[in-house]
Every structure is written in structure tokens, then in C-alpha cells.
All heavy atoms as an XYZ file, in Angstrom:
662
protein
N      70.612    -39.263     21.376
C      70.765    -40.531     22.094
C      70.348    -40.407     23.555
O      70.505    -39.351     24.168
C      72.258    -40.809     21.999
C      72.785    -39.888     20.960
C      71.802    -38.776     20.818
N      69.814    -41.449     24.092
C      69.290    -41.452     25.446
C      70.337    -41.073     26.476
O      70.059    -40.294     27.389
C      68.698    -42.847     25.787
O      67.703    -43.129     24.812
C      68.073    -42.861     27.159
N      71.546    -41.579     26.361
C      72.590    -41.272     27.349
C      72.941    -39.791     27.324
O      73.138    -39.181     28.376
C      73.843    -42.116     27.107
O      74.315    -41.887     25.790
N      72.993    -39.200     26.146
C      73.277    -37.770     26.031
C      72.138    -36.958     26.629
O      72.351    -35.983     27.358
C      73.498    -37.366     24.564
C      73.813    -35.917     24.309
C      75.073    -35.493     25.070
C      73.995    -35.665     22.820
N      70.901    -37.362     26.352
C      69.732    -36.659     26.912
C      69.782    -36.687     28.433
O      69.502    -35.687     29.088
C      68.430    -37.284     26.419
C      67.235    -36.653     27.062
C      66.795    -35.405     26.631
C      66.554    -37.305     28.078
C      65.704    -34.806     27.237
C      65.468    -36.701     28.683
C      65.037    -35.457     28.257
N      70.145    -37.804     29.021
C      70.211    -37.888     30.488
C      71.228    -36.898     31.076
O      70.977    -36.283     32.090
C      70.566    -39.301     30.920
C      69.421    -40.264     30.762
C      69.757    -41.610     31.376
N      68.640    -42.506     31.134
C      68.743    -43.742     30.660
N      69.953    -44.234     30.407
N      67.700    -44.474     30.463
N      72.345    -36.731     30.401
C      73.365    -35.786     30.891
C      72.822    -34.350     30.819
O      72.917    -33.598     31.777
C      74.660    -35.919     30.058
C      75.306    -37.272     30.314
C      75.625    -34.784     30.355
C      76.418    -37.633     29.339
N      72.238    -34.014     29.671
C      71.711    -32.654     29.490
C      70.534    -32.426     30.443
O      70.445    -31.387     31.097
C      71.281    -32.447     28.022
C      70.558    -31.113     27.862
C      72.495    -32.495     27.106
N      69.625    -33.372     30.529
C      68.464    -33.227     31.400
C      68.879    -33.075     32.861
O      68.295    -32.280     33.607
C      67.517    -34.411     31.226
N      69.895    -33.798     33.276
C      70.371    -33.689     34.666
C      70.841    -32.270     34.960
O      70.566    -31.734     36.038
C      71.484    -34.702     34.932
N      71.524    -31.654     34.016
C      71.977    -30.272     34.208
C      70.798    -29.310     34.269
O      70.798    -28.378     35.059
C      72.930    -29.881     33.113
C      74.247    -30.569     33.211
C      75.192    -30.132     32.134
N      76.441    -30.874     32.270
C      77.391    -30.874     31.371
N      77.258    -30.179     30.278
N      78.480    -31.568     31.576
N      69.838    -29.532     33.421
C      68.658    -28.648     33.398
C      67.902    -28.749     34.713
O      67.449    -27.750     35.259
C      67.746    -28.988     32.203
C      68.449    -28.611     30.884
C      66.402    -28.291     32.322
C      67.748    -29.102     29.647
N      67.770    -29.955     35.241
C      67.040    -30.153     36.489
C      67.734    -29.487     37.672
O      67.092    -29.170     38.663
C      66.831    -31.648     36.763
C      65.860    -32.340     35.791
C      65.852    -33.839     36.051
C      64.472    -31.752     35.903
N      69.038    -29.260     37.582
C      69.759    -28.587     38.667
C      69.614    -27.076     38.611
O      70.039    -26.370     39.527
C      71.244    -28.980     38.628
C      71.512    -30.385     39.102
C      72.989    -30.617     39.351
N      73.808    -30.370     38.191
C      74.249    -31.309     37.349
N      73.934    -32.565     37.548
N      75.012    -30.988     36.318
N      69.060    -26.552     37.538
C      68.899    -25.102     37.408
C      67.867    -24.594     38.417
O      66.923    -25.300     38.757
C      68.430    -24.728     36.001
C      69.457    -24.951     34.954
S      68.719    -24.503     33.349
C      70.147    -24.378     32.368
N      68.037    -23.373     38.833
C      67.095    -22.744     39.749
C      65.859    -22.331     38.978
O      65.918    -21.452     38.105
C      67.770    -21.519     40.383
C      66.868    -20.805     41.370
O      65.735    -21.238     41.581
O      67.347    -19.803     41.943
N      64.738    -22.901     39.303
C      63.495    -22.628     38.587
C      63.074    -21.165     38.734
O      62.349    -20.633     37.910
C      62.382    -23.539     39.089
N      63.525    -20.525     39.796
C      63.148    -19.122     40.007
C      64.237    -18.159     39.546
O      64.093    -16.954     39.657
C      62.825    -18.884     41.485
C      61.592    -19.646     41.913
C      61.195    -19.300     43.308
C      59.998    -20.170     43.633
N      59.155    -19.654     44.641
N      65.312    -18.708     39.002
C      66.406    -17.873     38.510
C      66.014    -17.217     37.208
O      65.116    -17.662     36.501
N      66.699    -16.132     36.870
C      66.372    -15.419     35.629
C      66.799    -16.226     34.388
O      67.791    -16.960     34.429
C      67.173    -14.137     35.726
C      68.317    -14.473     36.611
C      67.814    -15.506     37.563
N      66.063    -16.061     33.321
C      66.428    -16.721     32.071
C      67.645    -15.996     31.477
O      67.974    -14.880     31.872
C      65.258    -16.653     31.088
O      65.033    -15.307     30.698
N      68.275    -16.633     30.502
C      69.417    -15.986     29.863
C      68.998    -14.699     29.170
O      69.749    -13.720     29.164
C      70.103    -16.933     28.879
O      69.217    -17.260     27.828
N      67.780    -14.676     28.635
C      67.329    -13.450     27.965
C      67.076    -12.349     28.991
O      67.400    -11.188     28.745
C      66.075    -13.707     27.133
C      65.837    -12.612     26.118
S      64.498    -12.884     24.944
C      64.911    -14.419     24.172
N      66.545    -12.679     30.149
C      66.361    -11.680     31.200
C      67.711    -11.132     31.656
O      67.856     -9.947     31.919
C      65.600    -12.283     32.379
N      68.686    -12.002     31.752
C      70.034    -11.565     32.119
C      70.597    -10.647     31.052
O      71.219     -9.622     31.380
C      70.947    -12.765     32.335
C      70.598    -13.561     33.561
C      71.436    -14.820     33.685
O      72.280    -15.127     32.848
N      71.182    -15.605     34.729
N      70.401    -10.995     29.791
C      70.870    -10.126     28.697
C      70.255     -8.749     28.804
O      70.935     -7.733     28.678
C      70.540    -10.743     27.334
C      71.365    -11.969     27.015
O      72.437    -12.154     27.625
O      70.926    -12.753     26.151
N      68.947     -8.699     29.033
C      68.258     -7.409     29.189
C      68.854     -6.590     30.323
O      69.161     -5.410     30.165
C      66.760     -7.598     29.468
C      65.921     -7.651     28.246
C      65.152     -8.769     27.979
C      65.863     -6.581     27.348
C      64.348     -8.813     26.845
C      65.077     -6.626     26.225
C      64.320     -7.754     25.976
N      69.026     -7.229     31.466
C      69.496     -6.495     32.636
C      70.924     -5.986     32.462
O      71.311     -4.990     33.057
C      69.372     -7.327     33.909
O      70.253     -8.408     33.878
N      71.705     -6.674     31.621
C      73.089     -6.258     31.394
C      73.251     -5.413     30.141
O      74.367     -5.057     29.761
C      73.990     -7.494     31.317
C      74.082     -8.309     32.605
C      74.826     -9.614     32.373
C      74.752     -7.492     33.693
N      72.132     -5.118     29.477
C      72.179     -4.269     28.280
C      72.764     -4.958     27.056
O      73.253     -4.307     26.154
N      72.731     -6.286     27.048
C      73.264     -7.033     25.904
C      72.163     -7.382     24.928
O      70.991     -7.470     25.297
C      73.907     -8.346     26.375
C      75.088     -8.154     27.290
C      75.759     -9.456     27.615
N      74.847    -10.422     28.221
C      75.156    -11.217     29.243
N      76.376    -11.172     29.762
N      74.301    -12.074     29.710
N      72.524     -7.617     23.683
C      71.562     -8.119     22.710
C      71.125     -9.518     23.140
O      71.929    -10.280     23.668
C      72.174     -8.169     21.315
C      72.720     -6.872     20.792
C      71.811     -5.956     20.082
N      70.955     -6.526     19.079
C      69.801     -5.980     18.731
N      69.385     -4.891     19.325
N      69.049     -6.513     17.805
N      69.897     -9.842     22.887
C      69.392    -11.169     23.274
C      69.510    -12.131     22.105
O      69.876    -11.768     21.006
C      67.909    -11.077     23.694
O      67.131    -10.807     22.532
C      67.687    -10.012     24.756
N      69.147    -13.364     22.379
C      69.168    -14.402     21.357
C      67.814    -14.512     20.644
O      67.527    -15.514     19.998
C      69.562    -15.750     21.978
C      68.567    -16.342     22.946
C      68.738    -15.921     24.398
O      69.363    -14.884     24.668
O      68.250    -16.634     25.283
N      67.004    -13.476     20.719
C      65.654    -13.525     20.137
C      65.679    -13.850     18.644
O      64.817    -14.558     18.146
C      64.867    -12.212     20.419
C      63.382    -12.399     20.120
C      65.438    -11.040     19.636
C      62.659    -13.296     21.061
N      66.677    -13.360     17.920
C      66.714    -13.645     16.475
C      67.084    -15.096     16.197
O      66.649    -15.657     15.188
C      67.663    -12.686     15.764
C      67.060    -11.340     15.624
N      66.237    -10.994     14.584
C      67.113    -10.255     16.421
C      65.826     -9.754     14.744
N      66.341     -9.280     15.837
N      67.847    -15.702     17.080
C      68.177    -17.118     16.915
C      66.993    -18.001     17.275
O      66.897    -19.130     16.796
C      69.374    -17.481     17.778
N      66.079    -17.483     18.094
C      64.928    -18.273     18.523
C      63.706    -17.916     17.668
O      63.392    -18.603     16.710
C      64.662    -18.027     20.013
C      65.815    -18.354     20.954
C      65.526    -17.874     22.354
C      66.101    -19.827     20.923
N      63.028    -16.852     18.016
C      61.818    -16.452     17.296
C      62.114    -16.037     15.867
O      61.341    -16.289     14.958
C      61.106    -15.316     18.018
S      60.378    -15.838     19.567
N      63.256    -15.406     15.671
C      63.614    -14.960     14.325
C      63.753    -16.132     13.364
O      63.360    -16.039     12.197
N      64.310    -17.204     13.827
C      64.458    -18.380     12.958
C      63.096    -18.975     12.629
O      62.850    -19.405     11.499
C      65.359    -19.426     13.633
C      65.619    -20.640     12.789
C      66.392    -20.371     11.494
O      66.896    -19.251     11.284
O      66.461    -21.297     10.667
N      62.193    -18.990     13.591
C      60.843    -19.491     13.329
C      60.147    -18.623     12.287
O      59.521    -19.134     11.357
C      60.030    -19.597     14.632
C      60.630    -20.691     15.529
C      58.549    -19.858     14.337
C      60.099    -20.721     16.917
N      60.284    -17.300     12.427
C      59.688    -16.390     11.459
C      60.287    -16.609     10.080
O      59.571    -16.647      9.070
C      59.853    -14.923     11.938
C      59.446    -13.940     10.862
C      59.048    -14.693     13.210
N      61.604    -16.771     10.015
C      62.263    -16.995      8.746
C      61.777    -18.280      8.070
O      61.443    -18.307      6.897
C      63.780    -17.072      8.925
C      64.556    -17.113      7.606
C      66.014    -17.508      7.792
N      66.177    -18.879      8.248
C      66.001    -19.961      7.490
N      65.621    -19.851      6.237
N      66.192    -21.162      7.980
N      61.679    -19.351      8.865
C      61.201    -20.621      8.332
C      59.740    -20.530      7.898
O      59.344    -21.103      6.877
C      61.374    -21.738      9.356
C      62.802    -22.215      9.556
C      62.904    -23.107     10.811
C      63.313    -22.942      8.334
N      58.940    -19.803      8.663
C      57.525    -19.633      8.292
C      57.421    -18.941      6.938
O      56.639    -19.377      6.077
C      56.807    -18.828      9.362
N      58.204    -17.909      6.756
C      58.194    -17.213      5.444
C      58.622    -18.150      4.328
O      58.031    -18.158      3.236
C      59.097    -15.991      5.496
C      58.523    -14.867      6.276
C      59.426    -13.619      6.218
N      58.902    -12.610      7.144
C      59.636    -11.897      7.939
N      60.951    -12.047      7.973
N      59.095    -11.014      8.738
N      59.667    -18.920      4.598
C      60.174    -19.850      3.587
C      59.109    -20.839      3.163
O      58.988    -21.192      1.990
C      61.391    -20.589      4.140
C      62.012    -21.563      3.186
C      63.225    -22.277      3.774
O      63.928    -21.674      4.612
O      63.463    -23.434      3.410
N      58.296    -21.304      4.112
C      57.262    -22.282      3.826
C      55.893    -21.651      3.600
O      54.891    -22.348      3.526
C      57.205    -23.333      4.938
C      58.413    -24.230      4.913
C      59.518    -23.969      5.720
C      58.473    -25.315      4.041
C      60.636    -24.773      5.676
C      59.586    -26.130      3.992
C      60.673    -25.853      4.807
O      61.784    -26.650      4.748
N      55.894    -20.339      3.480
C      54.670    -19.565      3.186
C      53.535    -19.828      4.174
O      52.399    -20.055      3.783
C      54.228    -19.833      1.756
C      55.231    -19.336      0.736
C      54.705    -19.517     -0.690
N      55.601    -18.916     -1.649
C      56.558    -19.561     -2.277
N      56.759    -20.841     -2.062
N      57.343    -18.921     -3.138
N      53.912    -19.842      5.440
C      52.924    -19.908      6.522
C      53.176    -18.721      7.440
O      54.162    -18.007      7.301
C      52.999    -21.242      7.308
C      52.657    -22.417      6.417
C      54.355    -21.444      7.938
N      52.288    -18.523      8.365
C      52.433    -17.391      9.282
C      52.889    -17.870     10.658
O      52.582    -18.987     11.067
C      51.104    -16.645      9.390
C      50.710    -15.984      8.085
C      49.451    -15.161      8.221
O      49.028    -14.878      9.364
O      48.881    -14.826      7.176
N      53.593    -17.020     11.324
C      54.029    -17.251     12.702
C      53.789    -15.944     13.455
O      54.738    -15.291     13.889
C      55.475    -17.684     12.743
N      52.518    -15.551     13.603
C      52.224    -14.224     14.139
C      52.722    -13.974     15.567
O      53.186    -12.874     15.870
C      50.704    -14.112     14.051
C      50.229    -15.531     13.982
C      51.321    -16.300     13.319
N      52.640    -14.960     16.433
C      53.094    -14.738     17.816
C      54.610    -14.589     17.861
O      55.128    -13.734     18.588
C      52.632    -15.872     18.732
C      51.114    -15.933     18.940
C      50.772    -17.108     19.848
C      50.599    -14.638     19.545
N      55.319    -15.384     17.090
C      56.778    -15.260     17.058
C      57.180    -13.926     16.431
O      58.127    -13.279     16.903
C      57.403    -16.427     16.287
C      57.399    -17.678     17.116
O      58.235    -17.863     17.973
N      56.430    -18.532     16.885
N      56.478    -13.498     15.412
C      56.758    -12.191     14.801
C      56.545    -11.079     15.798
O      57.362    -10.151     15.906
C      55.851    -11.963     13.580
O      56.165    -12.836     12.553
N      55.458    -11.154     16.562
C      55.140    -10.119     17.552
C      56.201    -10.123     18.677
O      56.648     -9.056     19.107
C      53.735    -10.333     18.102
C      53.268     -9.282     19.042
C      53.084     -7.949     18.340
C      52.515     -6.936     19.283
N      52.291     -5.644     18.669
N      56.571    -11.313     19.160
C      57.595    -11.387     20.199
C      58.916    -10.791     19.713
O      59.580    -10.066     20.447
C      57.796    -12.826     20.674
C      56.689    -13.318     21.566
S      57.024    -14.927     22.319
C      56.734    -16.007     20.934
N      59.254    -11.076     18.471
C      60.477    -10.526     17.871
C      60.403     -9.003     17.875
O      61.354     -8.319     18.288
C      60.619    -11.072     16.454
C      61.914    -10.829     15.730
C      63.087    -11.473     16.441
C      61.804    -11.357     14.315
N      59.274     -8.452     17.466
C      59.091     -6.986     17.447
C      59.169     -6.402     18.860
O      59.799     -5.367     19.076
C      57.748     -6.613     16.834
C      57.685     -6.898     15.340
O      58.760     -7.072     14.717
O      56.563     -6.942     14.805
N      58.527     -7.066     19.826
C      58.521     -6.562     21.210
C      59.936     -6.542     21.798
O      60.331     -5.561     22.411
C      57.604     -7.403     22.085
C      56.107     -7.278     21.819
C      55.347     -8.351     22.591
C      55.601     -5.893     22.179
N      60.669     -7.610     21.613
C      62.008     -7.681     22.175
C      62.930     -6.724     21.433
O      63.724     -6.010     22.056
C      62.565     -9.134     22.147
C      64.014     -9.171     22.563
C      61.711    -10.012     23.053
N      62.850     -6.691     20.112
C      63.677     -5.746     19.352
C      63.411     -4.306     19.772
O      64.331     -3.502     19.835
C      63.430     -5.899     17.854
C      64.344     -6.901     17.210
O      65.312     -7.324     17.855
O      64.085     -7.254     16.043
N      62.174     -3.993     20.039
C      61.826     -2.643     20.430
C      62.278     -2.275     21.818
O      62.287     -1.102     22.199
N      62.714     -3.253     22.592
C      63.056     -3.010     23.977
C      64.545     -3.082     24.270
O      64.967     -2.868     25.385
C      62.344     -4.027     24.874
N      65.369     -3.360     23.294
C      66.768     -3.598     23.617
C      67.714     -2.813     22.778
O      67.302     -2.309     21.739
C      67.067     -5.087     23.497
C      66.978     -5.589     22.076
C      67.427     -7.033     21.966
O      68.313     -7.463     22.664
N      66.801     -7.762     21.120
N      68.986     -2.694     23.105
C      69.491     -2.875     24.457
C      69.447     -1.575     25.247
O      69.561     -1.572     26.449
C      70.947     -3.304     24.247
C      71.343     -2.620     22.996
C      70.086     -2.506     22.148
N      69.249     -0.482     24.567
C      69.281      0.807     25.248
C      67.927      1.235     25.802
O      67.831      2.255     26.469
C      69.828      1.899     24.303
C      69.018      2.001     23.027
O      68.340      1.016     22.680
O      69.067      3.047     22.374
N      66.886      0.475     25.518
C      65.564      0.801     26.015
C      64.967     -0.421     26.713
O      63.986     -0.995     26.239
C      64.648      1.232     24.855
C      65.092      2.468     24.143
C      64.152      2.816     22.989
N      63.843      1.693     22.133
C      64.493      1.375     21.013
N      65.494      2.101     20.596
N      64.139      0.348     20.279
N      65.556     -0.854     27.817
C      65.056     -2.066     28.466
C      63.581     -1.933     28.839
O      63.145     -0.874     29.274
C      65.924     -2.249     29.698
C      66.746     -1.042     29.809
C      66.625     -0.248     28.560
N      62.840     -2.959     28.617
C      61.410     -2.966     28.913
C      61.058     -4.332     29.434
O      61.389     -5.350     28.831
C      60.634     -2.675     27.610
C      59.142     -2.950     27.656
C      58.432     -1.838     28.440
N      57.029     -1.856     28.196
C      56.132     -2.431     29.011
N      56.522     -3.071     30.072
N      54.862     -2.349     28.738
N      60.409     -4.355     30.583
C      59.945     -5.638     31.109
C      58.420     -5.671     30.998
O      57.766     -4.647     31.060
C      60.367     -5.855     32.570
O      59.863     -4.767     33.345
C      61.881     -5.900     32.708
N      57.902     -6.844     30.819
C      56.463     -7.057     30.720
C      56.027     -7.993     31.826
O      56.685     -9.013     32.053
C      56.099     -7.723     29.388
C      56.304     -6.854     28.186
C      57.525     -6.828     27.523
C      55.263     -6.089     27.699
C      57.711     -6.030     26.392
C      55.431     -5.308     26.565
C      56.668     -5.280     25.921
N      54.918     -7.673     32.464
C      54.323     -8.646     33.371
C      53.704     -9.719     32.480
O      53.530     -9.524     31.269
C      53.256     -7.996     34.227
O      52.144     -7.635     33.435
N      53.332    -10.832     33.053
C      52.698    -11.887     32.267
C      51.430    -11.368     31.603
O      51.159    -11.646     30.425
C      52.386    -13.087     33.159
N      50.684    -10.567     32.326
C      49.421    -10.027     31.778
C      49.684     -9.033     30.643
O      49.000     -9.047     29.623
C      48.630     -9.376     32.925
C      47.141     -9.351     32.739
C      46.522    -10.658     32.224
O      46.754    -11.725     32.791
O      45.789    -10.576     31.220
N      50.699     -8.183     30.812
C      51.038     -7.225     29.740
C      51.517     -7.957     28.491
O      51.134     -7.575     27.377
C      52.145     -6.280     30.217
C      51.718     -5.269     31.232
C      52.894     -4.466     31.751
O      53.950     -5.071     32.065
O      52.758     -3.235     31.830
N      52.297     -8.992     28.667
C      52.790     -9.747     27.525
C      51.621    -10.446     26.815
O      51.533    -10.450     25.596
C      53.846    -10.763     27.962
C      54.520    -11.542     26.856
C      55.183    -10.601     25.857
C      55.555    -12.490     27.430
N      50.724    -10.975     27.598
C      49.550    -11.648     27.026
C      48.732    -10.655     26.196
O      48.331    -10.984     25.075
C      48.706    -12.210     28.178
C      47.757    -13.281     27.815
C      47.172    -13.834     29.112
C      46.049    -14.773     28.887
N      45.487    -15.247     30.131
N      48.539     -9.467     26.723
C      47.780     -8.432     25.978
C      48.541     -8.005     24.731
O      47.958     -7.841     23.657
C      47.496     -7.234     26.862
C      46.338     -7.429     27.816
C      45.881     -6.105     28.423
N      46.910     -5.387     29.135
C      47.230     -5.558     30.412
N      46.580     -6.450     31.140
N      48.199     -4.863     30.971
N      49.849     -7.832     24.844
C      50.656     -7.395     23.698
C      50.634     -8.426     22.580
O      50.572     -8.073     21.408
C      52.088     -7.129     24.139
N      50.660     -9.682     22.937
C      50.655    -10.733     21.916
C      49.274    -10.942     21.320
O      49.156    -11.462     20.211
C      51.163    -12.051     22.507
C      52.649    -12.057     22.865
C      53.013    -13.339     23.570
C      53.519    -11.854     21.633
N      48.262    -10.514     22.024
C      46.889    -10.666     21.510
C      46.562     -9.598     20.473
O      45.658     -9.742     19.670
C      45.867    -10.588     22.658
N      47.309     -8.486     20.468
C      46.974     -7.404     19.547
C      47.548     -7.636     18.163
O      48.360     -8.418     17.919
C      47.479     -6.082     20.087
O      48.874     -6.115     20.298
């Protein structure tokens, strides 16, 4: 509903655009991220519908390989190269 969207959108607009994402915060605190709820669900649905989701699969692999005891950050360029392979 439009009224609900306005409430949610207003909160989002107050967020600091330069602040860290929740996943970046999870990484820095050594917590598991929500990658499986995000990319993992897309990969699961893709399999169910017999289509591919290669970028989501790769992102899932990259994040899984980096957490929580092996934190790894990627620059935008490194991430772009990693997803291209």
C-alpha cells in the first residue's frame, strides 16, 4: 500500500548513504551474513524453475568463502573481475 511504502521509504531516505551495509557490518563483526536469504534464495528459485543465476551463484560462493573466520573485502574492480570469471 502507498501509505506503508511512504513510511518505509522515509526511513530508507534517512539512512547514511556512505554508511556500511548490514552485510559489511556482519563481516566486520565476524557474524554470518544474510547472503543465503538473498542470493541463496535466488539460486534456489532458479534451480526450481530450471534456469541459471550465475552471478548470484558466484556471489554466494564468494561470500561463503570469506566468512566468518576468513574475512575478505573486495574493491569494486576486484568484485567485477571475480563475477566475470
